[in-house]
N, C-alpha and C positions, 0 to 999 in steps of 0.2 A: 527739717533739713537745714534750715538756717542756724539752729542751735548747734547741730553737729559741725557745720562749716565753721562757726565761730570757735568752737572748742579745738578743732584741728588747727585753725589759724593761730590760736593762742599757743598751742603746744609747739608748732613750728617756729613761732617767734621766739619762744623761750630757748629752743635749741640753738637758733641762730645767734642769740644774745650771749651764749656761753663763750667765754674768752679763750677756752682751750678744750681740747678733746683728749681722751686717753686712747691710745692705739697700742695694742699688745703690751700693756703695762707702762707705756711711756707717755708722759704728758706732752702734748704738742700744742703750741699756741695757734689759734685760728688766724691771727694776723701777726706780722712782724713789721717793724718800722725801719726804714733805711733812708737816710738823708731826708728826713721829714716827709717821706712818702709811705703810705700804708700798703703792704702787700698782703694778699689774702691766700689762705691755704687752698691750693688747687687739688691736692691729693697727697696721700702718704702710703708708704709700703715698707716692707722689711727686706733686708738682704741677708741671706743665710749662706753659710759655707759648711758643707758636710753636716747638715742637720742642726747646725748651731746658728742661731740668729746673731749676727755681728753688728748690725746697726739698723736704726729706723731712719728712713729718709722721707723728707717732705719737700714739695715744690710749692713755692709762693710766687704768685703773679698778680698783676692788675692791668687789664681785666683777666678774669678766669678764662681758661680755654681747654678744649680737648683735642686741639689740632697741633700735633707734635711739630710738624714742619713750620707752622706759623710761629710757635714758641721759639724754636731754634733760630729762626730768621728775624724775629722781632728785636728791634733796637730799643728795648724798654727795660726798666728795672725788673729783675727777677732773681730768685734765690733758691738754691738747693740747701736745705738744712739737714745735717747728718748728726744723729745722736748715737754715740757708741754704746752698745748694750752688752758687750762681751769683753772680758779681760784678755781674750785671745788676740784682740786687735792691737797691733803696734804701728808706729809711724811707718816702719819699713813695709809692713803688709799693706797698709792703706795706700801708700804712695805707689807700690807696685801694682795694686789693683786699679788705681786711677790711671796710671801710665798705660796699662794693658787696654783698658777701656778707651782711653784717648787715642791710642794707636789704631784700634779697631775703628773708631769713629772718623779719624783723619784719613785712613786709607793711605793712598800713594803720597799724600801731602805731609805725612808725619814728620819726615826729616826737617822740613822747614819750621816746624813748631818745637823742635828739640830744645833750643836755648830757653824758650819760655816755659817749657815743661819742667826743665831743671829748676827754674826760678820757683815754680809752683811747689815742687818737691821740697825745696829749701824752706818754704813757709809752713810745710806740714811736718818738718823734721823733729819738732819737740816730742817728748814722751807723750803717749796717749794712754789715758786711763778710762775705765768704764764710767760713763756719765758725761764725758766730754762732748761738747756741742760745737759743731762747725757750721758756719753760715758762709756759703760760697756764693757771693752776690755780685751780679753784673750791674755796673753803673754806666748808663749811656752818657752821663755828664763828662766822664773822663775816658770812656771806652775801655774800661778795665774790669777785671774780675777781682773783687776784694775777698781776701781770705781772712775770715774772722773766727777765732777760736775762743770759746767761753767769753764772748763779748769784747775781746781784745783784737784789734787789727794787727795781723801778722805781716801783711804786705799786699801788693797789687800786681796782677799780671796784665800787661797791656794787650789791647787788640780785640775788636769786634769779631774778627776772624777766629781768634782763640776762643772767645765765648761761644760761638756757634758750634765748634768742634767739642768743647767742654760739655755743653748741655746735650750734645749728641751722644755722649757716653750712655745716657739713660733714656733719651728720647729719640735717637736716630733710627735709621732703617735697620741697623744691626746693634740693638741695645745690649748691654751686658746681661739684662734679665727682662724678658718680655712681660712677665707678670708684674714686675716692679714698674715698668713703663706704663702699663695700663692703670696701675694704682696711682701713680703720680698724675696721670691725666684725668683721674676721677672716673675711669671706666672699670667698673667692677663686675 
């Protein structure tokens, strides 16, 4: 039994040591670094429209969590990583989808967020091609959501309140996709 335990422990250690995983053909890093802090892959899933996978999304946290409400309310570094997997995705389609999800997440308070939502849309306005990677990362240091496309900072949207509604798009009580929510939380 000791030998079997040692073999299993060695195999698990090797898996944990891998710096990336492949999910549905897309390579996802196990960790990302933001402002000298390491965030760990909490979970990943895909988003499809009309049977076409349009992006792979991953949630990065430290510490890891399966509690959506806590994640939304935590004033900690966290990131949503989106890798575009379809040429069908344009900046217009992506911003419309994020806007619709944000409106659903914000509910009656949506109007108060409109100016900052427009700011976010502006940061996502560049042409989008298959393979583009977005890191939408919340920084508690300046209470803003950093919009990073292909490792280039596009801009910041201020407000912890904005961050909570933004992460609520995927993790809230009315997520855009329940299966994706569970995947991001690591509940499979």
